[in-house]
Structure formats: C-alpha cells, structure tokens
C-alpha beads as a LAMMPS data file, in Angstrom:
LAMMPS data file: protein, C-alpha beads

377 atoms
376 bonds

1 atom types
1 bond types

-500.0 500.0 xlo xhi
-500.0 500.0 ylo yhi
-500.0 500.0 zlo zhi

Masses

1 110.0

Atoms # bond

1 1 1 0.650 -0.053 -0.250
2 1 1 1.157 3.700 -0.388
3 1 1 0.646 6.405 2.198
4 1 1 0.678 9.848 2.291
5 1 1 1.409 11.549 5.375
6 1 1 0.830 15.424 5.912
7 1 1 2.896 17.210 8.627
8 1 1 3.753 20.722 9.139
9 1 1 4.319 21.993 13.117
10 1 1 6.561 20.266 15.694
11 1 1 4.575 18.447 17.612
12 1 1 3.400 16.722 14.555
13 1 1 6.997 15.989 13.642
14 1 1 7.535 14.047 16.841
15 1 1 4.113 11.941 15.936
16 1 1 5.794 11.061 12.447
17 1 1 8.977 10.084 13.622
18 1 1 7.859 6.356 14.842
19 1 1 4.793 5.937 12.799
20 1 1 7.188 7.079 9.660
21 1 1 9.557 4.302 10.765
22 1 1 6.833 1.672 11.307
23 1 1 5.460 1.910 7.936
24 1 1 8.873 1.893 6.216
25 1 1 9.537 -1.176 8.410
26 1 1 6.566 -2.667 7.167
27 1 1 7.507 -2.588 3.489
28 1 1 4.725 0.189 2.612
29 1 1 6.044 3.253 0.681
30 1 1 5.194 6.990 2.680
31 1 1 5.117 10.260 0.896
32 1 1 6.003 12.558 3.566
33 1 1 4.298 15.745 2.527
34 1 1 5.644 19.283 4.642
35 1 1 3.258 22.068 4.600
36 1 1 6.047 24.613 5.807
37 1 1 3.412 25.628 8.475
38 1 1 6.213 25.553 10.560
39 1 1 9.285 26.448 8.466
40 1 1 12.788 27.803 9.949
41 1 1 15.292 25.165 11.267
42 1 1 14.512 25.782 15.059
43 1 1 10.920 24.917 14.280
44 1 1 11.176 22.346 12.003
45 1 1 14.319 21.086 10.181
46 1 1 16.579 20.155 13.690
47 1 1 13.215 17.794 14.386
48 1 1 13.635 15.604 11.083
49 1 1 17.557 15.647 11.776
50 1 1 17.255 14.477 15.449
51 1 1 14.187 12.497 15.107
52 1 1 15.801 10.495 11.945
53 1 1 12.684 11.254 9.810
54 1 1 13.610 11.249 5.913
55 1 1 13.601 14.338 4.078
56 1 1 10.194 15.604 3.049
57 1 1 9.249 14.529 -0.600
58 1 1 7.199 17.798 -0.984
59 1 1 7.282 20.802 0.742
60 1 1 4.809 23.028 0.130
61 1 1 6.333 26.221 1.581
62 1 1 2.997 27.480 2.923
63 1 1 4.013 29.606 5.924
64 1 1 2.524 31.833 8.414
65 1 1 -0.712 33.737 8.031
66 1 1 -4.005 33.997 9.290
67 1 1 -6.586 30.555 9.580
68 1 1 -8.246 31.275 6.559
69 1 1 -5.561 32.153 4.268
70 1 1 -3.584 29.685 5.417
71 1 1 -5.902 26.543 5.354
72 1 1 -6.686 27.883 1.853
73 1 1 -3.427 27.353 0.449
74 1 1 -2.666 24.791 2.217
75 1 1 -5.761 23.049 0.798
76 1 1 -5.290 23.784 -2.560
77 1 1 -1.356 22.316 -2.722
78 1 1 -2.134 19.300 -0.862
79 1 1 -4.780 18.366 -3.102
80 1 1 -2.349 18.959 -6.245
81 1 1 0.037 16.649 -4.317
82 1 1 -3.126 13.889 -3.953
83 1 1 -3.933 14.032 -7.345
84 1 1 -0.442 13.532 -8.249
85 1 1 0.339 10.429 -6.039
86 1 1 -2.985 8.748 -5.547
87 1 1 -2.158 7.104 -2.575
88 1 1 -4.610 4.439 -1.033
89 1 1 -4.429 5.988 2.380
90 1 1 -3.753 9.825 3.502
91 1 1 -2.111 10.376 7.411
92 1 1 -3.074 13.673 9.501
93 1 1 -2.070 14.098 13.002
94 1 1 -3.221 16.238 15.795
95 1 1 -4.744 19.318 15.591
96 1 1 -3.103 21.969 13.477
97 1 1 -4.219 23.795 10.191
98 1 1 -2.243 21.228 8.365
99 1 1 -4.404 18.619 9.963
100 1 1 -7.779 20.053 8.868
101 1 1 -6.596 20.883 5.307
102 1 1 -5.399 17.567 5.066
103 1 1 -8.157 15.896 5.794
104 1 1 -10.639 18.178 3.730
105 1 1 -8.591 17.647 0.304
106 1 1 -8.718 13.900 1.220
107 1 1 -12.198 13.358 1.611
108 1 1 -13.185 15.581 -0.899
109 1 1 -10.824 13.487 -3.240
110 1 1 -12.528 10.253 -1.730
111 1 1 -9.263 9.229 -0.602
112 1 1 -9.435 7.274 3.244
113 1 1 -8.189 9.330 5.476
114 1 1 -6.588 8.146 8.969
115 1 1 -6.310 10.674 11.731
116 1 1 -3.513 9.845 14.511
117 1 1 -4.566 11.532 17.766
118 1 1 -7.766 11.295 17.277
119 1 1 -11.189 11.908 19.596
120 1 1 -9.040 14.620 21.621
121 1 1 -11.883 17.346 23.131
122 1 1 -11.187 20.672 25.240
123 1 1 -14.872 21.296 24.573
124 1 1 -13.856 25.362 23.952
125 1 1 -14.836 26.156 20.384
126 1 1 -13.123 29.438 20.474
127 1 1 -9.409 27.060 20.342
128 1 1 -8.786 27.087 16.375
129 1 1 -7.400 23.859 17.240
130 1 1 -10.646 22.409 18.668
131 1 1 -12.626 23.261 15.549
132 1 1 -9.675 21.460 13.380
133 1 1 -10.224 18.819 15.676
134 1 1 -13.596 17.920 15.323
135 1 1 -14.148 18.422 11.818
136 1 1 -11.020 16.379 11.273
137 1 1 -12.801 13.297 13.180
138 1 1 -15.922 13.863 11.386
139 1 1 -14.145 13.079 8.220
140 1 1 -11.816 10.287 8.946
141 1 1 -12.587 6.626 8.000
142 1 1 -9.611 5.419 10.492
143 1 1 -8.973 6.926 14.208
144 1 1 -6.553 6.346 16.044
145 1 1 -6.935 7.345 19.538
146 1 1 -4.361 7.944 22.430
147 1 1 -6.762 7.545 25.610
148 1 1 -9.741 5.613 26.664
149 1 1 -11.094 9.518 27.312
150 1 1 -10.784 10.196 23.093
151 1 1 -12.801 7.074 22.376
152 1 1 -15.861 8.038 24.854
153 1 1 -15.788 11.401 23.204
154 1 1 -15.879 10.302 20.043
155 1 1 -18.836 7.894 20.954
156 1 1 -20.744 10.513 22.332
157 1 1 -20.362 12.550 19.083
158 1 1 -21.785 9.228 17.264
159 1 1 -18.663 8.338 15.713
160 1 1 -17.977 4.661 16.650
161 1 1 -16.816 2.936 13.261
162 1 1 -13.119 2.645 12.499
163 1 1 -12.358 4.274 16.204
164 1 1 -9.341 2.178 17.771
165 1 1 -7.249 2.841 21.377
166 1 1 -3.996 2.355 20.411
167 1 1 -2.291 4.948 22.662
168 1 1 0.006 7.854 21.942
169 1 1 2.303 7.695 19.099
170 1 1 3.642 10.823 21.456
171 1 1 5.302 8.388 23.847
172 1 1 6.854 5.857 21.467
173 1 1 8.840 9.239 19.946
174 1 1 9.518 10.003 23.426
175 1 1 10.936 6.603 25.130
176 1 1 13.099 6.520 21.534
177 1 1 14.696 9.761 22.704
178 1 1 14.614 9.993 26.864
179 1 1 17.892 8.333 26.996
180 1 1 19.707 9.650 23.529
181 1 1 18.962 13.235 24.877
182 1 1 20.417 12.710 28.425
183 1 1 23.455 11.429 26.850
184 1 1 23.402 14.124 24.114
185 1 1 22.151 17.069 25.064
186 1 1 24.454 19.634 26.687
187 1 1 21.553 22.241 26.803
188 1 1 21.535 22.041 30.610
189 1 1 26.334 22.774 30.730
190 1 1 25.216 25.619 28.118
191 1 1 22.992 27.308 30.470
192 1 1 24.816 26.755 33.449
193 1 1 21.945 24.679 35.166
194 1 1 21.405 22.071 37.810
195 1 1 19.067 19.449 38.231
196 1 1 15.641 20.459 39.494
197 1 1 17.062 24.010 40.405
198 1 1 14.649 26.034 36.963
199 1 1 11.824 26.618 35.919
200 1 1 10.996 25.994 32.149
201 1 1 8.423 28.418 30.460
202 1 1 6.614 27.499 27.103
203 1 1 3.239 30.052 26.011
204 1 1 2.219 29.747 22.134
205 1 1 -1.343 29.386 22.230
206 1 1 -3.747 32.422 20.851
207 1 1 -5.600 32.401 23.870
208 1 1 -2.994 33.798 25.967
209 1 1 -0.637 35.502 23.176
210 1 1 -3.212 37.174 21.774
211 1 1 -4.507 38.603 24.872
212 1 1 -2.535 41.048 26.046
213 1 1 -3.880 40.890 29.369
214 1 1 -3.064 36.754 29.754
215 1 1 0.391 38.003 28.300
216 1 1 0.778 40.732 30.667
217 1 1 -0.389 38.323 33.671
218 1 1 1.766 35.832 32.834
219 1 1 4.974 37.580 32.333
220 1 1 4.481 38.642 35.758
221 1 1 4.179 36.049 37.030
222 1 1 7.044 34.267 35.803
223 1 1 9.234 37.424 36.693
224 1 1 8.090 36.558 40.263
225 1 1 9.168 32.851 40.147
226 1 1 12.405 34.375 38.125
227 1 1 13.392 35.758 41.843
228 1 1 14.334 32.533 43.460
229 1 1 15.661 30.710 40.823
230 1 1 16.134 30.994 36.888
231 1 1 13.597 30.880 34.442
232 1 1 14.186 29.063 30.882
233 1 1 11.554 30.738 28.130
234 1 1 11.899 29.225 24.935
235 1 1 10.548 31.760 22.290
236 1 1 7.769 30.600 20.020
237 1 1 7.855 33.122 17.016
238 1 1 4.137 34.473 17.828
239 1 1 4.935 34.610 21.398
240 1 1 7.768 37.074 20.807
241 1 1 5.779 39.422 18.465
242 1 1 2.677 39.433 21.073
243 1 1 5.345 40.363 23.914
244 1 1 6.685 43.485 21.396
245 1 1 2.941 44.234 20.900
246 1 1 2.888 44.694 24.460
247 1 1 6.107 46.595 25.170
248 1 1 8.244 43.697 26.558
249 1 1 10.773 43.034 23.708
250 1 1 13.066 40.259 23.968
251 1 1 16.682 39.640 22.962
252 1 1 16.363 35.928 21.635
253 1 1 19.845 34.165 22.465
254 1 1 20.947 30.952 20.775
255 1 1 22.326 28.076 22.564
256 1 1 24.739 26.860 20.122
257 1 1 27.697 27.898 20.668
258 1 1 27.003 29.844 23.692
259 1 1 24.424 31.938 25.562
260 1 1 24.935 35.709 25.927
261 1 1 23.081 38.399 26.625
262 1 1 20.365 38.379 29.593
263 1 1 16.549 39.620 29.498
264 1 1 16.029 43.424 29.190
265 1 1 14.519 45.746 31.625
266 1 1 12.050 45.773 32.828
267 1 1 12.247 41.686 33.136
268 1 1 14.560 39.964 35.548
269 1 1 17.916 38.970 34.907
270 1 1 16.945 35.363 35.797
271 1 1 14.330 35.325 33.229
272 1 1 16.497 33.920 30.101
273 1 1 14.829 34.041 26.531
274 1 1 16.183 31.091 24.162
275 1 1 15.038 30.839 20.535
276 1 1 12.954 27.455 19.493
277 1 1 15.252 24.392 20.800
278 1 1 15.390 21.169 19.144
279 1 1 13.423 17.861 20.500
280 1 1 16.693 16.379 22.348
281 1 1 17.360 19.554 24.049
282 1 1 13.838 19.934 25.239
283 1 1 13.263 16.342 26.321
284 1 1 16.490 17.153 28.146
285 1 1 14.762 20.332 29.893
286 1 1 11.829 19.072 30.332
287 1 1 12.808 15.968 32.489
288 1 1 15.611 18.075 34.421
289 1 1 12.958 21.349 35.311
290 1 1 11.572 21.890 38.688
291 1 1 8.508 22.818 37.390
292 1 1 7.374 23.185 33.535
293 1 1 4.534 25.966 32.772
294 1 1 2.924 25.732 29.753
295 1 1 -0.320 25.777 27.213
296 1 1 1.076 23.603 24.727
297 1 1 -0.795 20.027 24.769
298 1 1 2.679 17.867 24.099
299 1 1 4.228 19.178 26.768
300 1 1 2.192 18.453 29.471
301 1 1 1.960 14.693 28.280
302 1 1 5.209 14.602 28.003
303 1 1 5.887 16.480 31.583
304 1 1 3.227 13.533 32.965
305 1 1 5.631 10.732 31.480
306 1 1 8.768 12.145 32.577
307 1 1 7.470 12.925 36.169
308 1 1 7.711 16.444 35.908
309 1 1 5.354 18.448 37.910
310 1 1 3.294 20.627 35.309
311 1 1 0.874 23.638 35.287
312 1 1 -1.005 24.344 32.611
313 1 1 -1.826 28.059 31.738
314 1 1 -5.400 27.374 30.468
315 1 1 -8.904 27.217 30.990
316 1 1 -9.074 23.778 30.216
317 1 1 -7.111 20.613 28.646
318 1 1 -7.911 17.981 26.126
319 1 1 -5.155 15.625 28.412
320 1 1 -7.547 15.316 31.214
321 1 1 -5.964 11.920 32.588
322 1 1 -2.907 14.324 33.588
323 1 1 -4.989 16.265 36.118
324 1 1 -6.845 13.272 37.360
325 1 1 -3.669 12.060 38.275
326 1 1 -2.245 15.135 40.350
327 1 1 0.928 15.465 37.822
328 1 1 -0.383 18.333 36.143
329 1 1 -2.295 21.511 37.457
330 1 1 -5.080 23.919 35.537
331 1 1 -4.355 27.594 36.151
332 1 1 -6.287 30.139 34.314
333 1 1 -4.194 33.011 33.592
334 1 1 -5.505 35.632 34.683
335 1 1 -4.096 36.000 38.163
336 1 1 -0.417 36.678 39.239
337 1 1 -0.892 35.318 42.834
338 1 1 -3.286 31.978 41.059
339 1 1 -0.103 31.225 38.641
340 1 1 2.710 31.833 41.010
341 1 1 0.784 29.891 43.840
342 1 1 0.048 26.891 41.585
343 1 1 3.665 26.849 40.161
344 1 1 5.097 26.575 44.419
345 1 1 3.089 24.270 45.527
346 1 1 3.973 21.795 42.496
347 1 1 7.431 22.185 43.246
348 1 1 6.901 21.408 46.805
349 1 1 6.021 17.642 45.144
350 1 1 8.539 15.564 45.971
351 1 1 9.770 12.460 43.904
352 1 1 6.853 13.078 40.899
353 1 1 5.778 9.781 39.618
354 1 1 6.558 9.226 36.059
355 1 1 3.284 8.112 34.351
356 1 1 3.353 5.837 31.493
357 1 1 -0.008 4.649 29.535
358 1 1 0.480 1.589 28.203
359 1 1 3.672 0.105 26.868
360 1 1 4.146 2.361 24.065
361 1 1 3.815 0.709 20.868
362 1 1 1.375 2.662 19.216
363 1 1 2.872 3.336 16.297
364 1 1 2.895 -0.102 15.591
365 1 1 -0.998 -0.874 16.733
366 1 1 -1.773 2.008 13.730
367 1 1 0.420 0.775 11.030
368 1 1 -0.694 -3.200 11.622
369 1 1 -4.574 -1.507 11.470
370 1 1 -3.578 0.054 8.260
371 1 1 -2.274 -3.154 6.886
372 1 1 -5.725 -4.867 7.561
373 1 1 -7.087 -2.850 5.312
374 1 1 -7.191 -3.086 1.785
375 1 1 -6.107 -1.377 -0.905
376 1 1 -8.373 1.322 -2.147
377 1 1 -9.510 0.470 -5.927

Bonds

1 1 1 2
2 1 2 3
3 1 3 4
4 1 4 5
5 1 5 6
6 1 6 7
7 1 7 8
8 1 8 9
9 1 9 10
10 1 10 11
11 1 11 12
12 1 12 13
13 1 13 14
14 1 14 15
15 1 15 16
16 1 16 17
17 1 17 18
18 1 18 19
19 1 19 20
20 1 20 21
21 1 21 22
22 1 22 23
23 1 23 24
24 1 24 25
25 1 25 26
26 1 26 27
27 1 27 28
28 1 28 29
29 1 29 30
30 1 30 31
31 1 31 32
32 1 32 33
33 1 33 34
34 1 34 35
35 1 35 36
36 1 36 37
37 1 37 38
38 1 38 39
39 1 39 40
40 1 40 41
41 1 41 42
42 1 42 43
43 1 43 44
44 1 44 45
45 1 45 46
46 1 46 47
47 1 47 48
48 1 48 49
49 1 49 50
50 1 50 51
51 1 51 52
52 1 52 53
53 1 53 54
54 1 54 55
55 1 55 56
56 1 56 57
57 1 57 58
58 1 58 59
59 1 59 60
60 1 60 61
61 1 61 62
62 1 62 63
63 1 63 64
64 1 64 65
65 1 65 66
66 1 66 67
67 1 67 68
68 1 68 69
69 1 69 70
70 1 70 71
71 1 71 72
72 1 72 73
73 1 73 74
74 1 74 75
75 1 75 76
76 1 76 77
77 1 77 78
78 1 78 79
79 1 79 80
80 1 80 81
81 1 81 82
82 1 82 83
83 1 83 84
84 1 84 85
85 1 85 86
86 1 86 87
87 1 87 88
88 1 88 89
89 1 89 90
90 1 90 91
91 1 91 92
92 1 92 93
93 1 93 94
94 1 94 95
95 1 95 96
96 1 96 97
97 1 97 98
98 1 98 99
99 1 99 100
100 1 100 101
101 1 101 102
102 1 102 103
103 1 103 104
104 1 104 105
105 1 105 106
106 1 106 107
107 1 107 108
108 1 108 109
109 1 109 110
110 1 110 111
111 1 111 112
112 1 112 113
113 1 113 114
114 1 114 115
115 1 115 116
116 1 116 117
117 1 117 118
118 1 118 119
119 1 119 120
120 1 120 121
121 1 121 122
122 1 122 123
123 1 123 124
124 1 124 125
125 1 125 126
126 1 126 127
127 1 127 128
128 1 128 129
129 1 129 130
130 1 130 131
131 1 131 132
132 1 132 133
133 1 133 134
134 1 134 135
135 1 135 136
136 1 136 137
137 1 137 138
138 1 138 139
139 1 139 140
140 1 140 141
141 1 141 142
142 1 142 143
143 1 143 144
144 1 144 145
145 1 145 146
146 1 146 147
147 1 147 148
148 1 148 149
149 1 149 150
150 1 150 151
151 1 151 152
152 1 152 153
153 1 153 154
154 1 154 155
155 1 155 156
156 1 156 157
157 1 157 158
158 1 158 159
159 1 159 160
160 1 160 161
161 1 161 162
162 1 162 163
163 1 163 164
164 1 164 165
165 1 165 166
166 1 166 167
167 1 167 168
168 1 168 169
169 1 169 170
170 1 170 171
171 1 171 172
172 1 172 173
173 1 173 174
174 1 174 175
175 1 175 176
176 1 176 177
177 1 177 178
178 1 178 179
179 1 179 180
180 1 180 181
181 1 181 182
182 1 182 183
183 1 183 184
184 1 184 185
185 1 185 186
186 1 186 187
187 1 187 188
188 1 188 189
189 1 189 190
190 1 190 191
191 1 191 192
192 1 192 193
193 1 193 194
194 1 194 195
195 1 195 196
196 1 196 197
197 1 197 198
198 1 198 199
199 1 199 200
200 1 200 201
201 1 201 202
202 1 202 203
203 1 203 204
204 1 204 205
205 1 205 206
206 1 206 207
207 1 207 208
208 1 208 209
209 1 209 210
210 1 210 211
211 1 211 212
212 1 212 213
213 1 213 214
214 1 214 215
215 1 215 216
216 1 216 217
217 1 217 218
218 1 218 219
219 1 219 220
220 1 220 221
221 1 221 222
222 1 222 223
223 1 223 224
224 1 224 225
225 1 225 226
226 1 226 227
227 1 227 228
228 1 228 229
229 1 229 230
230 1 230 231
231 1 231 232
232 1 232 233
233 1 233 234
234 1 234 235
235 1 235 236
236 1 236 237
237 1 237 238
238 1 238 239
239 1 239 240
240 1 240 241
241 1 241 242
242 1 242 243
243 1 243 244
244 1 244 245
245 1 245 246
246 1 246 247
247 1 247 248
248 1 248 249
249 1 249 250
250 1 250 251
251 1 251 252
252 1 252 253
253 1 253 254
254 1 254 255
255 1 255 256
256 1 256 257
257 1 257 258
258 1 258 259
259 1 259 260
260 1 260 261
261 1 261 262
262 1 262 263
263 1 263 264
264 1 264 265
265 1 265 266
266 1 266 267
267 1 267 268
268 1 268 269
269 1 269 270
270 1 270 271
271 1 271 272
272 1 272 273
273 1 273 274
274 1 274 275
275 1 275 276
276 1 276 277
277 1 277 278
278 1 278 279
279 1 279 280
280 1 280 281
281 1 281 282
282 1 282 283
283 1 283 284
284 1 284 285
285 1 285 286
286 1 286 287
287 1 287 288
288 1 288 289
289 1 289 290
290 1 290 291
291 1 291 292
292 1 292 293
293 1 293 294
294 1 294 295
295 1 295 296
296 1 296 297
297 1 297 298
298 1 298 299
299 1 299 300
300 1 300 301
301 1 301 302
302 1 302 303
303 1 303 304
304 1 304 305
305 1 305 306
306 1 306 307
307 1 307 308
308 1 308 309
309 1 309 310
310 1 310 311
311 1 311 312
312 1 312 313
313 1 313 314
314 1 314 315
315 1 315 316
316 1 316 317
317 1 317 318
318 1 318 319
319 1 319 320
320 1 320 321
321 1 321 322
322 1 322 323
323 1 323 324
324 1 324 325
325 1 325 326
326 1 326 327
327 1 327 328
328 1 328 329
329 1 329 330
330 1 330 331
331 1 331 332
332 1 332 333
333 1 333 334
334 1 334 335
335 1 335 336
336 1 336 337
337 1 337 338
338 1 338 339
339 1 339 340
340 1 340 341
341 1 341 342
342 1 342 343
343 1 343 344
344 1 344 345
345 1 345 346
346 1 346 347
347 1 347 348
348 1 348 349
349 1 349 350
350 1 350 351
351 1 351 352
352 1 352 353
353 1 353 354
354 1 354 355
355 1 355 356
356 1 356 357
357 1 357 358
358 1 358 359
359 1 359 360
360 1 360 361
361 1 361 362
362 1 362 363
363 1 363 364
364 1 364 365
365 1 365 366
366 1 366 367
367 1 367 368
368 1 368 369
369 1 369 370
370 1 370 371
371 1 371 372
372 1 372 373
373 1 373 374
374 1 374 375
375 1 375 376
376 1 376 377
C-alpha cells in the first residue's frame, strides 16, 4: 500500500517519527508532505535531523498567516499533491491547520483519511485547534485514539466506526529519545543549570498570546518566579511578536555555541529567553526542570511521562488524565498570584511519579490496523 502523510508543525514531527519508521519497516511506501507551517530550522529541520525522519518528499512552503488564508493555501497545494500521488491512505496528525487542510483534501478526493491522535476534546470552540479536531474526526475513516477518554468523546458524537484505542505515538517518540537526550544534549551545561533548580516556561496558544492582559499576567508571574530561581523560556515566534506588541521586546539568544546576554529591563535577569530548541534539548530540559509552566498539549504529556510537575496555563485541557493523576494543575492565567501559588505548590511535590500509559507501541498498532485494510481500488 501507498501512504501520503501530512505534517507542518513541531508536535506533528514528533508523532510522525515512530509511525513513519513503522511504515517503512513494514515495507510500505510513505510520501511525507511538509506544509511549511513551521518553516525555520529551530521549528522544523532540526526535528527531522534529530528524530531520523526522511526529508519530506514535498515541502509546500505555505508559511504563517491568518487561519483562513493559511488553510486555503494548504488545501490547494495538498490537493495537487494527492492527485499526483494517488495514495491508498492519507495520514494526518493532531489538530493544526495542516491537519484540517489535509483531511479536507483527502475526503473531497475520496481518499481514506487516518487521523492519528483522534478524539481529543477541550470543549472550547474558541480554540482553533478544537475546530480542527472535531472536523477532522468527522471526515476520517480510521481514528487512532491515544486514551479511553478520546474513544468516549467520539462515541458521544456518534462516531464509532473505525475507532481504535492504540495509545499515544508521542510516547513512542519519547521512549525512543529520552536516553539519547540525556547522553547527547548539553543544554544544561550551556545554560549553567542544575537538575531541578529552574522553571521551564512555554507559551504559544492564541488564547494567551492574542490576549494582552493574559500575556502580561503570565509574564508578571514568571518574573516573580525568576526572583528565586532561573526561568528558561524558549520563545515561539508568535509569542515574541506578542511580547513586542505589549512593550516587552525580548533579546532572543541562541544556545549554540554559547548563551550570551540577559533579558532586558524591566524583566529580571534570571528570566532567560532562548530560541526554540530541538527535541533532544527540550526533552532534557523537561526531564530536569523543577516545574513546567505551559499551554502546550504535547509538553503537558511529556511532563506527565517524565515525572516533572506541570502547571497548564489554560482554562481547560484535552489531556484530562494528567490532571486526574495529580501530575498536572490547571491554572487560568488571569491572576499573577494564582500562577505563582500553583507553581510553588507543584514544586513542593517531592519525587513526582512518572506515569506511562500502556507500554508504548502505539505506532506499530496504527500500522497493523492500516495494513489490515485492503487497498483502495
């Protein structure tokens, strides 16, 4: 069978790596299409290099933009690619605009769509990712769910055919990478950090970056945390632009070959902004952080699996298991005091247990299920 796979953003590259490897090991042809949604080295190429993903067969070069314009541009170019390749299956990942564009293109051309990481719901329709998830699930033929909650979410929407609980392919990627990150990453030494003696912060979702008041609250809270221990803040391009808009320009510094320069006034010197990092460095930082504060879905899960306490700066999370376990705390970023309190409470938890759902192997289960389907005539 022949597959075409669509990716466009960092989390999708991590999910792609173990699935693509499993497809190749099974002898299938997998054409990788990169939409270019994340297009610079730190946001894209380094992930292909570190995770051993073959270079994309197609790079559509769409880039950033408003949701409608970006989705439309992707849809046009993906359709052209599918017409040229004529695959048996089209694989999409997660919840980005690349996901929805790919699913729409495949469905309209009557090419079966397999959605990896199906069934997630935040139940917040103001999130672009939520719209992408719901629409993609309703037009997919195979739905690979990471959790039992995801299966139940789909059933509640009347979707039961083609639904499979396979586990989380991101866990496969993390298990493949964790030891390599410890052995090969030098990020702690480059930043002068000690194990469990720093806070790790990431912010990129529109609900935070496009809300100036929320962004100011988050920055005030992390500034308070930086008064006692270093804060490492890899800055997404969207976040950098948003910070500049509210009058907090940041001096982005690279960690190769050395870190130089501190954050400008009025932010505290212990608050270190760095460029987006590769996967090995990010796994190393996540495993060794005292607490992670984030609005990223993927980082919530990795913290959960690595045993690092997490504070999620959102109203809700699609990864409810992380909260129910006590490993993750939800904190609406509307109060400086609430964020600081939750972060310090999380930091007081000693010996946070690492949680692992199932045994890995989600990627192999996906490929096995795909191989059981007859080729499309």
